[in-house]
N, C-alpha and C positions, 0 to 999 in steps of 0.2 A: 651565586645566585640568588643562594640563602642569604647571606649578607645586604645583597640587595632588594631580594623583598621585605627581612626585618624594619630595612632603613623606611620601606615603602608602610608597612604597619604601623612604622610609630610616626612617621610623617601623618599618615592618616588620622591616629589615634591624638596626637596634638590638635588638628584639627578641628578635632569633634568635641574635646574638651573646653577650646577657646570658647566654643558656640554656648555653652553655659555661662547661663549668668554668676554673679560673683556672690557667693551667700553671706557673706560681708558689707557688699554693696546693698545689696535689699533690702538690710535689715538695717541701714542707714539710718541717723535721724533727719540727715539731711534731704530736703527732693531736689536739691540742684545736684548731688553727688548720683543720685537715682536717675534723676533727667539726663545728665551726661550719659551716664552707660548705658540707656536706652538708646540716643541718638546715637551712638557709635555702635551698638547692635545693629540700628537699622540703615545704617550704613554700609556694614558690611554683609547686607539681606540675611542677618542673625533672624530670622523673625519670631520666633519663640522667644527665644532670648529677649529683645526688645518688649515685645508685647508685655512679659511678667515686670518688665522696670515700668512700664504705662501704666500697668493695674496695681502693681505699688505705690504710686504717687496717687491713682484714684481714688481707691481704697482705705489709703494711709494718711495722706495730706489731703483732704476733702475742701481745704482752702488756699493751697498751691495756689501759686501764678502760674502753674504750669498745668493745670488743671486740664484746662480748655485743649491747650498743646497734647495733652499724651492720651483726651478721647481721641484726638481725629488721628495721631498716630497710630491707638489702635487699628481704627478703622481703614487706614492706611496699610496697615502691616497687613491687616486678611487680603486687602483687597492686592496689596503688589505681589501678595504668594500666591494669589490665584485659586483658581479651580472650586465649582462647584457652592463646594459646603464654606471654602472661605467669603465665598461673594456673599451669599449670604448673611454670613458674622460680619463680612461688613458692612449692609445695609443697616443690620442692628445696633453697629455701633454708632455712626452716621447719624442714625434716629434718635439714640440716646444723648447725644452732641446735642441735635436741634432741641430736644427737650431741656436740658439743661441749660443752655445759651442760645432760645430762642434769634437774639439781637444781635448776636459776637459778627464782627468785620470777617470773618469766614465762614458763617452759617451759608451763602451762597457755595461756597464749596463744600459743605457737607452734602449741602440737595444735589449739589453735580455730583459728586461720587456715589450718592445712593442710586440715582439715572444709570450713573455707569455701569456699575455692580450688576442691574439687567442686563444692559445694553450687552454685557459681555457673557451672558448667557443666553444670548438668544440660537434659536435653530433656523435651519434652513427654511424656505418658504413649503416645502409641502412635510411639516410637523409642526408642534404645539406652538402659538405664537404669544403664550401667555407672557414668559420673560419680555418679547418683545414692547405688546400693548403694555405692561407696567412700566419701562423704560421712557417712554412716552409719555405713560400717566406724568412721570414725575420728573419728565426735561419741559413739559408744558408748565408743570407748580413751579417747577425754577424762575420761570420768564413771569410768570403771576404776580412771583412774592419778592421775584429780585431782579426786576425790571432793566434795572442801571449794571449788572451784574458786568467782572469781565470775561465771564463764561457764556453772557447771552450771544454772541455770534456763532459760538462752539455749538451753544446748546440748537438753535435754530436751527444750523447744519445737521443734528442729529436727530431733530425733530422731524424734517424731508428725509431722509436716510431711513428712520423706522415708517414711514407713512410710507415710502414707495416697497419696504420690503413686507408690511401688511395688505398692501396691493396687489404685489406677485403672488401672496399667499392666499388672496381671495378669490386671484385668475384663476389658479392650480384648481381651489376647492370650485372652482363655477364648471370648469372642465371637467373636474370627475363624475362632479353630477350630471354632465348632462351626457358622457360621453358611456361612461360606466352604469349610470343605474336610471339613464332616462328620464329622471326627474327636472324637468324640465324647471318649473316654476322655483327653483331650490337654486336651479343654474344660475336661474335671471337676476335671484335676490342676489346672488355670490359678486358676479357681474358688477352690479349698483354698486355693490359697495366698493369693490374694487374700483372704477371709476371717478367715485367720491375721494377714497386716499390717494390714487395716481394723479388726480386733480391737484389736491391739496398740496400733496411732495413733490409737484411739478419744480425745475430750477427758476 
C-alpha cells in the first residue's frame, strides 16, 4: 500500500511539474520557440503556463508575427478555463486585441468572444440580468460592425435567446410587482417590456 501511495504521489508530482513553463523557453530570444511552447501548453489545457508564454510574446516581442495570435490566445485561455473572474479577464484581453488590431481578420471572433464571455455569466430570470444585457449589446455590436462575419448566424441565434431570457425576467418582475406589492403601474411597465422583448426574440 505504501509503495502504491508513493507511486501515486510521484505521478501527481510529475504531472504538476510538467504544467510549469520551462524558464529556458520563456527567456528564449526566439518568439517561434515561445509561441510553440505556449500552443503545446494550451493543447494540454495548462492555461497558466500557456498565458505566461503568450504574455512573454506580447511584452517581449512587440513586432512579432505571433503578436495578434498571442493576444487572442490570452483571451482564449481565460475563456476556456472558465469562472466569473476568468470571463472578466477574457473580456479585457479580447478588448485589448481589438484596440491593437481593429481591422484584423479575426476581429469579429474577438468581438464574438466578448459577447460569449458575458453570456457565460448570465443568471436565471429571477436574478440580476446585467450580464445578459451586456451580452445582448455585444452581440448586436458584432452584427453592426461585422455583418458578413461567419459568426453572424450564431450571433443572431444568441440575440434571440438573450432577448427571450430578458423577456422572462421582465415578466417575473411584473408578476412580483402585481402580486406582492400591488404596484400595478410598475407591473404594467414590466409586462410591456416583456411583450416587446418577446416579440423581438420570437423565432
